Every structure is written in structure tokens, then in C-alpha cells.
N, C-alpha and C positions, 0 to 999 in steps of 0.2 A: 503494499499500499504506499509506503514512504517513497519508493521509486517511481509510481505513478504520479504522485504529488509533486515530485521534485521535477520529473520529466515535463509536466504541464506547466510549471510555473517558470522554470528555466528555459524551455524551449529546445528545439533541436540542436543547436550548436552546443549547448551545455550538457547535452545527453552523453556525449563522449567523455566528458570530464566526469560526470557522475558514475558513468560505468567504469571507469578506471578507479575512482575512489571505492567503489564497491568490491572490485576485483581485489584490490590491495589494501583494504582498510585496516588489517591487522598490522601490517608493516607501517602504514603511515601513523596509525594512532600510537604505535609503540615509539615512533620518532617523537612525536608531539609529547609524550608522557616523559619520556627520557629527558628531553630539552627543558621541560618544566622542573624535574627534579635536578638537574645540573644547575639550573639557575637558582633554585631554593638553596642547594647545597654551596655553591660558591658565594651567594650573597650573604649567607650565614657566616662563611669562613672570612669574608672581607670585613664584615662587620666586627667580628671578633678581633681581627688584626689591628683595626682602626682604634678600638677601644683600648688595646694594650698599650699603644704608643703614646 
């Protein structure tokens, strides 16, 4: 059902983008979550280093 709504809203050009996302969503979502975790980890580390100086 989600695919039908996205195809209708985004039109035929974006259908290829949606198909690519649905085929590779596990990899793409893992990259996004990994980047967010790295951002949280390095931000915490940077703030700890700044407070020690």
C-alpha cells in the first residue's frame, strides 16, 4: 500500500528512485543509522575533550 501511495504522489520519474530504495532499504537504513551513531559518539567525545581543557 505504501508503494502505491508513493507512486501516485511522486509520479513516474520518482518511481525508479522508490524502487531502488525498496530494493536496497536494509543497506541504506544501516548507513543512516551508522552515521547517526557515529555523530552521537564523536560529538560526545568532542564535548568531553573540550570540557577537560
